[in-house]
N, C-alpha and C positions, 0 to 999 in steps of 0.2 A: 641180622648177624653182626656182631661187633667187629669181627675180623674184616669183613667186607667193608663196613663203614670206615674202619681205620685206614684201609688201603685207599679208599676213595678220597678221604680227607688228605692223606699224604700226597696223593697224586695231584689234587687240586691246589695244594699249598694255600688253602684258605682264600681262594679268589672270591668266593662268596662268604661274607663274614656274618651274615644274619642266620643264626641257628636257633632263634627264639622258638620255644615250644616244641622242639623235636624229640623230647623225652630221651635225651642222650644218656642220662644216668652217669655214675662214676666212670664206667669204661669209656663212655663218649667224651668225658672230660679229659681222660688220659689221651684219647685219640687226638683231640683238638690240641692238647699240649704238645704232642709229638709232631703235629703238622705245622705248628707255628715256626716260621723260619727264624733261626737264631741270629739276631742282630742284622738281618737282611733288610734292604729297603723295600722288599715286597710284603712286609708285615702290614696287615690291614690297619687303616686309621680307626675304624669302628669294628668292634667285636661284640656282638649281642648274643649272649648265651642264656638269657633270661628264661625262666620256666622250664628247666631241664633236669631238675632233681640231681644235680651233680654231687651233692653231699660233701662231707669232709674230704673223702678220698679224691674226688674230682677237683676240689678246690686246692688241695695240696699239690696235685699234679700240675694244675694250671700255674700255681705260684712259682714253681720251678722254672717254667718256660717264660713267664711274664717279665722276669727281670732282664731278659735278653731282647725284648722287643724294642725297636727303635722308633717306629712311627705311630704307635697306638696312641690315639688321643681320646677315644671314648670307649669305655668298657662297661657293658651292661650285664650284671650278674644277679638281678633280682630273682627271688623265689627259687632258690636252689638248695635250701637246707644246708648251707655251708657251715653253720654254727660258728661259735667264737674261734675255734681252731683254724678252720678253713679260711674264714674272713681275715683273721690276723695274718696268716701266711701270705695271702694275696696283698694285703696292705703293706707288709714288709717288703715284698718283691717290687711293688709299685713305687716305693720310696725312691728308687733309682731312676724311674722313668721321668724324663724332663719334658715330655710333650703331653702327658695325660692332662686333660682338662675336665673330663666328666667321668664319674664312677658311681654306679648304682649298685649298692649292696643291700637294698631294702628287702624286707621279708625273708631273711635268712637265719632267723633265730639267733641273732648275735647277742641280744640283751643290751644292757647299758655298758658298752665296752669303751671307756674313755681312752684306753691305751691305743686302740685302733685309730680313733680320730686324731689323737696327739701325734702318732707316728706319721700319719699322712700330712697333717698340717705342718709339722716341723720339718719334714724332709722333702716334701713335694711342693715346690713353689708355684707350679702351673695349675694345680687342681683348683677348680672353681665350684663344682657341685658334686 
């Protein structure tokens, strides 16, 4: 049940940041986004949401929250069907993050989106991979 999952996530405040392969879907992406502490030092350094089928909707929800995270250094979002729209929204949000060193957006049906790479390279000086 998504409501129970959302409540549990909010209560834990993402103490456990490895959600790989939990089949969260778009609603789970929204729940994770709501549970991310806004600008708080308790934001996890690693957030792994790979293989969760978040889709565009989950990606857009995450993008809104990711611009406010202050300690996130590694974000793993492979195999979520984010598409160009969800991936671009996440990239735009992460341009403000000054600590991010690793970002995995592989297998998200992005296509050849040079705008995505350019936005990250131009605005995020800490990103390495």
